[in-house]
C-alpha angles and dihedrals in degrees: 000000000000091000091051093050090047091051092049092049090048091053091046090052091052090050093049091050094055113119090239090062090058095052114023101057093058090043092051093044091054093053092044088056088048090054089059089070098064089040092058091043092052091048090053092047093049091048092050092046093055093038092246116157113252094192091106091053091049092048090049092051093046093050098045105035134054110267094247093054093042090053090056092055094042090054089064100041097041095063133108096258142286119345134160095270095050092044093048091046093050095048093045093049091049093050091049090048089057088068088080095058088041087060088051090055093049092045092047090054090048095049093045092044091238124153113254113254125225117302093238093053091048092051092049090048090047090057090052091049090048091056091049093048094046092050091046091047091051091050093050093046097046099038106029108021102034100011096107093048093047092048092050090051090052092049090056085078105100096227092063100046095097095059098031098098096051094044091046092053092047090050093049094050100039103040095076100052091042091047090050093061094042093049093043096053093042093049090045089053091050092049091048099051098036099081118073091234135058116266128181113266090231090063092067097049096090094051092043092052091046092049093046094051091043093050092048092050095047092044092049089055091047092047090052090052093049092049098046113019111024092096096037097106112045097191098044096027098109093043093049090047093056092046092051090046091054091048090050092052091046092053090048089052093046092051091048092053091044088055090056090053091049091051093049090051091049091049093051093047091051091051091050091049092049091050092049091050090054 
């Protein structure tokens, strides 16, 4: 048992020390942060289209971001609706954000020793992966990271006070198991379609499980911080919030890339075993 654990740790150390692990996580984290911009813009546009108040969004940005950064976002979501500048900005930001998933595709091919596919196919696939990652990121942020805070804000409405305690307890106990399956299957889908060659679905299970558990653990820590410490320091509160947010996104990116490396190692070991059996 000890030898097996030692062997696993040794393999994990080799994976962590790969050059890709020093470059790609920061690259992916940057483009994930960049993808937040069109997300916020789209939320503001949808709210204005359906005459929904965006005051809560503005208050949230002002309380969690430095004033200069919050003002940039508010400028886009506090407008009258869609115009050429906003549309062009949103599309451009989304295309730039797809550079992160494109790096995932290139790195996956490198780790699996696959030949790189055509540039056009990789860019189309990168856009699909960007949509999956953005949707998954929104789910994790709304349900796991900020879910408790959002639910408490909703329950402040008088009409929901009578059922708030029961619904809140159900949410607290059910969000993690439900989130596990949603994150697992989405991450597994990302790991499966990222390489430019077909790989057995079973070869991505280890990385998908590792990534899912890692994301849940890191998000649970971040959610605890948001709920208990984000307003602790009044003067440095906004600055510390943005730093912790960036660290959270970086750790999510690092775990995602580490999962790719684990899958590639599992795939290579399975090929070696199949050759030896023959």
